[in-house]
N, C-alpha and C positions, 0 to 999 in steps of 0.2 A: 552836908548840904545846908545852905543858908536860904531862908525865905525873906525876901525884901518886899516891903509894902510901899507903894508909891502912889501919890495922887495922879490923876489922869493927865495933868499937863506938866508934870515934873520933867525937867530937862534930862534927868538920868535915864528916862525911858528910851531916849534915842540911842544911848550907848548900850543899853541892855537888850532891847528888842527890835530896834529899827532894822538892823541887818537881817533879822529873821522874817519880819512881816512883809518884806519886799521880795523874799525868795519864792520862786515858783513852787517848790516842793512844800513849803510851809503854807502857802495859799491853797494848794491842793489839799493839804491836811484839813483845812478849814472849809472844804468843799467849795473853794473858789470865792468865798465871801471875804471882803476886806475886813481887817481889824480896825476898830474905831476907838477913839478916845475923846474925852472932853473933861471939863471940870466935874462932871457927874460921875466919873469913873474912879475906882481904886484898883490898882494893879497889884497882883501877887505874883512874884517872880522867884523861881527856884534857880539858884546858881551853885556852882561848885568850882572853887579856885578860878573865878573870873569867867567861867563858861556858863551861859544861860541854858538850863536844862528844860525849862518850860515856863509858861506864864498863863495866868487866867485874869483877864480884865473883868471887873464886876461893876455894872451900872447901878448906882444908888439913886433911887427915885421913888418918891411917894410911899415910903415905908417898905419898899422892896429892894432886895439886892439880887440883881439878875445877871446870871452867867449866860452869855449867848454866843461865845466863841472862846477858844483856848488853843494852846499848843503844848504838847508834852512830847519831847524827843523820844522816839522809839516806843511810845505808849508805855513808858516806864511806870509800873504800878506804885513804886515807892514815891515817885515825884507826884503822881496824881494824888495819892493819899496825903502826903505832906501839905500840898497846896490846898486841897479841899478841907482838911481838918483845920488849917490856919484860917481859912475864910470863915468857916463856921464859928470858930472861937472868937474871931475879931468882930463878926457882924451879927450873930444870932440874937443878941439881946436887944438890938435896935431895929433889925430888919427881918422881914420874911424872906428867906433865901430860896430862890428858884433857879432852875437851869434849863436851857434848851440844849439837850445832850445828844450827841450823835449815838445812834443805836449801838454801834460797836463799843461804846464806852460806858454803857449803862452799869455794868458790873463794878467798875471803878467808883462810880458815884454811889451806888448802893452800899458798897463796902464802907464808904465814908459817912453814911447816914442819910442819904437821899432816898426818897421813894418816888416811884413813877406814878404820875396822875393822869397822863394822857399820852397815847402813841400816835405818831404820824408816820409817814412812809420812811423818812430818813432820820428822824429825830424822836426824842421822847421829852415831854415836859416833866421835870422832876422837882421835888420840893423837900426841904427839911422841915419836918413837923416837930413842934414842941410836944411835950408829954400830954398836955391837955387836949390838943388837937387829935392825937392818936386815939384817945379814949372816946371821942365822939362817934 
């Protein structure tokens, strides 16, 4: 598996994810919310032999890295883990990492170091805490 990092307006996004984000099943996976991108986003995309296995766009704004949608084929735990660990490694020194996570995916995020800070009906707000914050 290869993890590719792309800026939010990189033309390669169209080749790697456009065919997925327009698919009805993929939109349904995201609870019918459209996927967004702009220059404020960094995309983390898992591929294997040219096949896109999943992606997580992360909005970078005002010291925060916010995951607010994603797609992982078949909810594959290895793909979730690889993408989330790469995001943390790439961004944790410069950004507070937060996620709006679907309830059914909480365990994948917890396994990768996220903690739940708030529950809603269909989502949980999760965050990666640094060691100092955990001690408070």
